[in-house]
N, C-alpha and C positions, 0 to 999 in steps of 0.2 A: 969132348967136352968140354970145353974149361967152368969152369966153378970159380975165378979168382968173381971178386968185389970188385978188384977192380975193374977190371974189363966190363963185368954187369953192373950197372950200379939201381941204375931205371927197378932193373928187377926187385935185387935186394932189398930196394926204397917199398915196390908195391909188398915182397914178401913182409915184410915188415907192421905193413899196413889193416893188409889180410889177418894176419896175429893181432892185430891190438882191434880190428872192429868187436867183438863177440861182447870185449868188452865196454868200449862206446854205445850197444848196446843197451851194456849191463848198467851202466848209469846213465843211457837217453830214458829209461825204463821206471827210475826206480829214482830220479830228481824229481815228478811229482811227489812221488813219495817224502819223502822229505822236506818239499818245503811245506808240506801240508801238516808233514810232523810241525817242522818251527813256526806254520803260524797262530797250528793248534796251542805253540809248547807258550807263543807270547801273548792270544787270548788268556787262557788260563793260569799259568806262570807268576809263581812271586817275584817282584821285583826290588833289587838292593835296593835302600834308599841310600847305598854307600859309594858304590861304585855304582851302577844301574844297568847292570846283570841281571838276566829273565832265570830265572830256576823253577825247579820243576815244584811244585804246588805244595808239597810238605816239607819242603825244605825247610828247617832253623838253618843255615848257615848257610851264608850266601859261601855258594858250587870256590866264586871268584879273589875275595879278597877275604872269605872267613869269617864276618859279622854277620853277628845274627839277624835275624830276618821271620821267624815266624814266634810265635809268644807258645805255652804252657802253662800246667796249669798245677799250683798251688798243693801239694803231698798234702797240708790240714786243710784247707778253708774252699779247697776248689779253686780263685781266684786268678786268674789271670795272667801267670808276669809272664817277663823274656828268659830266655834261658838262661843268661847265663846271671841274673839275679841271685841274690846267698838268701835275700832276705824276700818277705813276704808285709809287706808295710796291709797290706786289710789283716789276717791277724798277730801282724809282729813274732810272727815265726823264725826263725833260722834251717833252714830246710834243705842244705845239701849235706846230703849222707857220707859225701864220697873227699870235702874238703874241711877241715878241722878249723873253726870257727877262731883256734884263738890262736893261734900262727898259719895256716893259712896250708899245709902242708897237705899233701895227698894222704887221701886214706882209703882201707877197701870198703872202705861202709859198715863191717860187719864190727867193729873195732871196740870195746867200753872207754879209755883212752887210747891218746893219740899221738903214737911211736914216738915223735920227733918232742914234743916238747911236754908232754905225759897229765894234759890236760884231760880230764874226763870228760866228754859228746852228750850229759847230757845238763850240764852246765855249773857254776859254780853259787852261792850265796852267798853273798855281799855280809864282808861279819857286820857292818855298822846297818845297815838297813835291812837286814835280812830278804833284801830284794836278789831273780834266781835270774842271770846271767849268763849269756853265750859269748860273751865277751871275753874283753879281756883287763878293764874299766866298767868300773858299775854302770850302766845306763843313767842307774836317778838318783846317785851320790857322788860319780865318780872313782871312787877310791881303789885302787888297781889289786887286783887279785890274782894276779900271776908275779913270780922271779925275774920272769922278762917284762912283766910292765914292768916290776917296782925301780925296775934297771934304769926300765929307758924313759920314768919321770926322773930319773936321776939325773942323768945328761941332762936333758931338757933344762932342766932347771938349772946347769952350770952354765946357761948356753945366753948371753946375751942377752940377746935380742926378749927370751925369755925372763928377767931378771927388771929389765924396764918392763916388760908391758905390766912387768907383778905388781911395780912396784907405783906404775899410773895409775893401775886400779882400785891398790891401796886408797891413794890418792881420792878416790873416783867414792869410796865407800864416806873414807869424813866427809864429805861433802855431802853425798844424801843424811849423816846424820846431824849436822848444821843445820841451825835455825834462822837464817834469813833477816835481814827488818822488811815485820808485815807493815808498816805506814812513818810518815815521819815522828809520829810519836813514838811511837816503839824506838825508832830511833834517839829521841830525848832523854827517856828515859836509858834506854842503854848507856849515855853518853852521861847520864849524868852520877851515876852504878860505877862508872871507869872515875870520874874522878876525888867517887868515895874512898872508892878501893886508895886508889893513888895517898891521898891524905892518910888513913891511914898507916897505910905504911909505912912514910918518911915517918910517925908522930910514937911510932913502932921503935924503926932505928933510931928515930934524937933520943930514948933513950936507953937505949945502949954506944950512948953516946956517938953516933954518926949522924952531922949537922946536915949533909950534903949526898945523902944515899942518888945510886944510881938504881929506880925503878925498872923491873926488868916488863915489858909487854906482854900480857896470857895470852899462852898459848891459844886457845881460839879466840882468834877476831872474827865477830862479826860482819856481814857487810852486805850493804844491799841485796834487792831481790836481782835487781839487773849485773849488778857483778856475781855475783852469784853461779844463774846460768850462764855467764858469760864465763864464768872459767869452768864451771861444771865443760860445757861445750868444748874446750877448748881442748879436753883431759879427752872426754866421750872419739873427737876428732886422734889424738895423737897415737889410740888406744887402737881406734880404727885402720890407722897407718901402718901399725904393726905388725896386726890380724891379717892384713893382706897384706901384704911381705912376706906373710908364711904360711897360705893360702899353697895347698896341696894340687902336684900334678897327680896325671893316673896314675898309679899301679898295679900291674901284674896280680896282686890279693888283696883279695878288698880287707884282711887285715891286719896289715901293711898301714892304708890311712885309717883305718878306725882308731889303730892306736894308737900312733906318732898323733891324729888328733886329741888325742883324747887327753896323750899328755901334756899338749903345749896349749890347755887351756886354762886361762888367768880367772883365777878366783873370786868370787866379790862385785861380775855387775852380773848381769844380767846377759846370754848369750845364746844364739841357737844355733844349727850347723847349713851355711848354706851349703846344698851337693850339686854337682856340675849337666848330673844325670837328671830331672828334670828341677831345677833352681825352688825344689823347692829350702823350706823354714822345715828344719826339725831339730827335736830337743837336744839329737845329740849327734855322732855317725852312726853310731849303735842303729837308728831306724831307718834305715839310706838301702834302698834293693841294693846302689850298685856304687859303691863309696869307689871304685878301683876307678872314676872315674874323678873323680878325686874332689876338694871344694873346700869351705874356710871355714871360719865363726865369724860371723857378725854380733854389732854391736844393739840392744835393746833397749829405747830411753822408754824411762817406766810408768808411758801412756801410748803405746804404741800397740798400735792397730797390725803390724801385722800378723800371716795368718800362721797359727803352729798345727806342725799335722801332730799329732798326740800318738805315738810311737811307746810309749811304755801302758 
């Protein structure tokens, strides 16, 4: 008998089919079960809002893209929060025991001090306002509390953007201390006082033998309410432009965003931190649950009605 497969191709093919038939039978048998399982998962599973993948009902992160899709409870107060949040906005506590709040280094959870930056897990008391802080800058007064924070602040202060921003903030502060004319009568009275000042200075100069003195303008010249408002708004608009340019993009470590944002905060004006997480207004990024998503400082007017979350 000739067993050469080149002489009996049909027999060989039938042989292969016979070998495969049990597998086909197995697939046909379990196909309805697979379809039922897929339908059950689609009905009860958790859909990822980022990529649309259907995950197991108890999944906390998407098996496809890795983004958080579940909720966990705050270990301090029990409030439901995102699994990648490191701060509870309800009880205002830092909640990650395995991540250093000052530098973002990984911890085993049992250290009293961070092995990378050396800061205590229990927080640092601000020497200026006595507030207990979990982060590198005081959430109450903005004082840098660690060596790294002080070095970062010194670096930021040397940048042209910060210098311009601080000068504008100083101008706004000076304007807020000024008193514009409240009425035409007030303007006339101020003009008469200016003429009297000019006359007295000329007489004093003549007593010293100077008969054509140059009288300097007063350092603080008063202005009308309309001129005052326009000048102040111009300064605030320029400050807002710089703050917009310094807005922070998402970073892998929340500590990086908090520290840099606090170092960039200008002094002398009312500001709030607008987070990219919920676009909420916080008194600082220290009160945001997910600052790693980025955010920016926003200027508040004196009579602003924007709602600020109580982060302290």
